[in-house]
N, C-alpha and C positions, 0 to 999 in steps of 0.2 A: 504494499500499499504506500502510495506517495504521501510524505508528510504534509500536514497542513502548513501553509506559509504564513509566517508572522512577521510584522514590522514592529520594531521596538523604538519608541520615541521618548527621549529624555535628554535634557541638556547636561546631565552629569555623566561623565564616562564611567565612574564607579557604579552608578545605578543602572546604566545600560548593561554593564557587565553582570550585575546581580540578577536583573530581570531575565536576561538572555540565558544565564545558567539555570535559573529556575524553570524556564520554559523547556529547554532541551533535555531536561532530565527525563522527559516523556518523549520517546522516539516517534510519536505521532505528530510532533511539531518540529519545524525547523525555522530558525530566525534567518530570513533571507535578506534582510536589510535593517540598518539602524539609521536614525536621524536625531540630530541634536537641537533642532529648532522646529517651530511649527511650519515655517516656509518649506524646509526640507521634507517634513512629513507629508505635506500636500503633494509635492513633486514625487516623492517615493511611492505614495499611494497610486498616483496616476501611472507611473512606469511599471512598478512591480506587481500591482494588483494583488495585494496580499489577501489571505482569507480572514485574517484578524489583525487588529492593531492594538498595541498597548500604548497609551498616550499620557504623558505628564501634563499637568495643568500649567505650571509656571515655567515659561521658556522665553528666551530672548527672540527678538524679531517679530514673532507671532506667537501668542500663547496657545495653550491646548484648546481652549474654547473656540477661538477663531479658526484654528485648524480643523476642529471637529465640524464646524459649520461648512467649511469649504469642501472637505472630503465627502461629507454626506450629500452634497450637491452634485459632485462630479464623479465620485466613485463610492457609492454607498457600501459601507463595510462595517461589520460588528466592531465597535471600539470599546475597549475596557480602559477606563480612566484610572490613573494612579494619583491618589490624593493624600495630602497631608491632613492634619487635624486642626490647623489654624482656622479662625473664624472665616477668613477670606476663602480658604481652600474648601471648607464645607459648603459655603454659599455657591462657589463656582461649580463644585461637583453636582449639586442639585440642578443647576442651570444646564449642565452638560447632559444629565439624564433626561431632562425634559426636552432637550433639543435633539435627542436621538441616540446618545451613547447607550451601549448595551447594558453595561453595569460598571462598577468600580471596585477597587480594593485600596485599602490604606497602604501607603509606602512602609517598608520595613523601618522600624524605629531603632533606637540605640539599645534595645533590650537583649541583644545577642542572638544566639542560635534559636531560642524559643520563638522570637518574633519572626525570624527568617522562615522557620519551618511552617509557622501559621500562615504567613503570606503565600508560601509555596503551595500549600494545600488549597487555599482560597483561589489562587491563580489558576491552578489546574482545573478546579471545579467550574470556574468562569469560562475557561477555554473550551471545556467539553460542552457546556451549555450553549456557548456562542456558535460552535460548529454544528450542534443539533438544530439550532434555529436556521442557520445558513442552509443546511441540507433540506429542511422543510420548505424554505422559500424556493429552493431550486426545484424541488418536486412539484410544487404548486404552479411554478412557472409564471405566475401573475400575482405580484404583490398587491396587498390591499390598497396601499397608496402609491401611486406612481409619481416620481419626481419628473418635472418637465425635461424634455430632451435638451441637451446642450445645443448651441448654435451649430449649424452644418459646417463641418470642417473635416479634413482628412483624419482618419483614425491614427493615433500614435502607433509606431511600430511595436510589435510585441517584444517584451524583453526575453532574452535567451535564458533558459534554465540556468540557475546558479547554485553552487553548493551552499549548504547551510552557513549562516553567520557571515554573510558577505556584507561589510559595512557599506552604507550608501554615501555617495558623494554627488551633489547636484552637478548635472552636466549641461543643463539649459536653465535660463531664467524661469522663475515661477510665473505662470501666467496670471493675468489680472483676475481678481476674485470674481467668481460667478455670483449671480444673485443668491442671497441667503435663503435658506429654507423658510417656509411660511411661518409667520409669527405665531406664538402661542397666545398672543394677546387677543382679547375680545374687541370689537369695534368700540372706540372711544375709551379704551382701558389700557393703562400703561403698567409696566412692570413695577414701577416705583409707587403705584397707587396704594395707599394705606388708609382704610376707612376705620375710624374709631367709634362710630355711632351705629354699628351694625345691630339690628334688632335680635334680641335673644329672649327666650321664653321660660319662665319658672315653672309653668304647668305644661306638661306634654303627655300624650298617650301612646306615641310610637317611639321606638329606638332603632337606629340602623347601625349595623357593625360590618366593617369592611376589612378583609384580609388580603394582603398582596406581598409580592416579593420582587423578583427580577422583572424589570419593566414597570414596576409599580408607580414611581414618581410621575411618569408621563401619563399613566392610566388614571392616577388620582387627580392629576390636573384636569383631565377631560371630564371626570365625574363631578369633582367638587366645585370647579369653576362654573359648572352648569346648573348647580342648585340655586334656586331663587332666594332673595332675602327673606321671603316669608315661610321658608322651609322650617316648620315648627319642631321637628324631631332633632334630638342630639345624634351625632354621628361619631361612633368610636372607630378608630383606625389603627390597625397593626400593619406596619410596613417593616419588613425585615431590614434593619439598618443599624449600624453601630452608634454608640453615644455620640453626641454633638451634632451629627448629621441630621437627626430628627428635628432639632430646633430650627436648623436652616430650612428643612423641608416645610415645616409648619409656617414659618415666616414667609417663604416664597409663595405657598399656596394661598395664604391669607391675602397677599398683595394682589392676587388675581380673582378673588372670589367675593361674592355678595354675602356669603355667610362668614361668621367668625371662625378662624382656624388658629388653634393653639397647641403647643406641646403640653401634654397632660402633666399635672403635678400632683403629688400626694395630697389627698383630702380635697382637691378641687371640686366645688359643687358643680353638678351637671345641669346644663340648661339646654333647651331646644334652640335651634338655630346656630349651634356651635359644633365644630368639628374637633375632636380630641385625638391628637397623634400620640400614640404610645412612645415614651422616650426609649431610645436605644439602651439596652442593658437591663430593662425592667419589664416584667409581665404587667399587663394592665387588666383590671376587672371593674365592672360596674357594681358598686356596693350601695347599700341603703341603710339609713337610720331614721330616727324620728323626724328629722328635718328634711328628708328627701334623699335624692341620689347623689353619690359622690364617687370620685375616682380613687380606686385602691391600687397602689403599686407595690410590688414585692420582687425579691431577688431569688425565688426558689429556682431549682435546677432548670436549665434550658429544656425545652421539649422539641423533639425532631431537630435538635441542634440549634434551636432559636430561643432567644429571650430579647424581645417580646415574642410570645407565641400566639398565633391566631386561635388555636384550640382553647387556650386558657381564656382569652377574651370571650369566645363564643359560649364556653361553658358557664361563665359568670352570668350570662343572661338566662340560663335555664330556669332558675327559680323566680325570675321576674315576670311571672305569668300575667300580672296586672297590666303589662305593657304589650302592645302589638310589636312583635319583634321581627326584624328584617335582616337577613344575613346575605353578604355578598363575598364571593371569592373571585379574585382577578388574577392576572398573569403572575406566575412564579414557579420556581423549581420546587419539587417535592410534593408533600401531601399535607402540610400543616393546614389545619382548618376543616378538613373533610370530616373527621370524627366529630368535632364540636358542632358542625353544621347538621350532621345526621341526628345528633341528640337534640338539637334545638327543634328540628322538624317533628321528632317524636314527642316533644313536650309542647307542641301547639304553636310554633312559630308561624307567622302569617306567610312569609315568603323566604325562599332561599334561591339566590341568583348566582349562576356561574357565567363568567365571561366566555364568549364563544371562541372556538380555536382560531378562527380566522384573524381575530384582532389581538390575540395574546402574543406577547414576545416570547414567553415560555409557557406551554400548555401543560403544566404539571399539576398545580394546586386545583384548578377548575376540573380537570379531567378526573383527578382522584375523587373529588366530591360526586361527579356524575356517575362514576363507576360504582360508588357506594349507594347510589339511589337517594342522595341527600339534597337533590336540586328540584325546585319547582319550575324554574325558568332558565333557559340559556339565551343570552343576549349579546350581541356585539357591543363593544365598549361604548359607542356613541349613543346607544339606547338605554343604558343603565340609569342615568340620572333622570331621564324622562319617566322611566318606569317607577322609580322610587317616588318622584313627585306625585304621580298618579295614585300611589298607594297611601301616601301620608296625607290625611285630610286634616 
């Protein structure tokens, strides 16, 4: 079998070497080129046509976010972002995921071999998932969303096959930037928009719980930004994501949404018209006392390798039979959420929605729920918000 071709992009020679070494541990992958700037990355993607790209965020000449935009416009490719944990890095990572990056991993820290091995496992998992998605897209032969064709011009010559780990050196100037991919903003709505007077509701009779993983930030953007300001139910969200990144995710979703979006905090009172994102590193449950509903966070063992876990969130809704409960599972690897969704249905949940395969980045979590008979409705991503609005009166 021919190894899958990988382009490694990072301005640090040391980091390029580490990432390359971690990739080629698995003989299914070969690093065919490297690049040290975003501009080199765009040119390398055009010439080498890699199967997968790993992309640093902070680089000279052109940063990783701008390189991502250009590559997705001229040579759509699964891109795994390499992110630090600074506030700027977490914010830019969330932007990258919403703009079409496949997934991200945190860069190795100074914690020694333990950190390197953890990154190695995560990277191999992401590479496998990215190639499964690419294979599915090839089989379907017609992607759900087609990017516009570039202006008519002679096709660039095909690069000759090269041995693994051939460093890339630009041989022609980088062409002018093509038009950016369609904006995620709604008409009249800007990314910096921050509304402080969004309506919330102390009394509600419905609750919505959403679980997602790989591909989730973009899917959540589609669903949450489509909920109207009058949406009276609280929405609980588990997105598989490390600490710090969930705060940036909540802030960015809030800037595009008519409903209030926050990262959940221990003891936070739950109100309708508010979306609560489970913080990375903590399970999130809906709890109740004499004053009403509140957020309960805890650090019990991960489930299915995840904390937060979708199953934990769903199961916390089982005793809340006084509420009309709605569960949603969207794109993601694995099976987290399927057991909890099944139990919710068996205990009177009103609806259980799975995202349709054709719009999933990874059709793992929804498929697992469908196979368990835990789903009442299968919908493409663009119809999920409308369906929820119709159910929540």
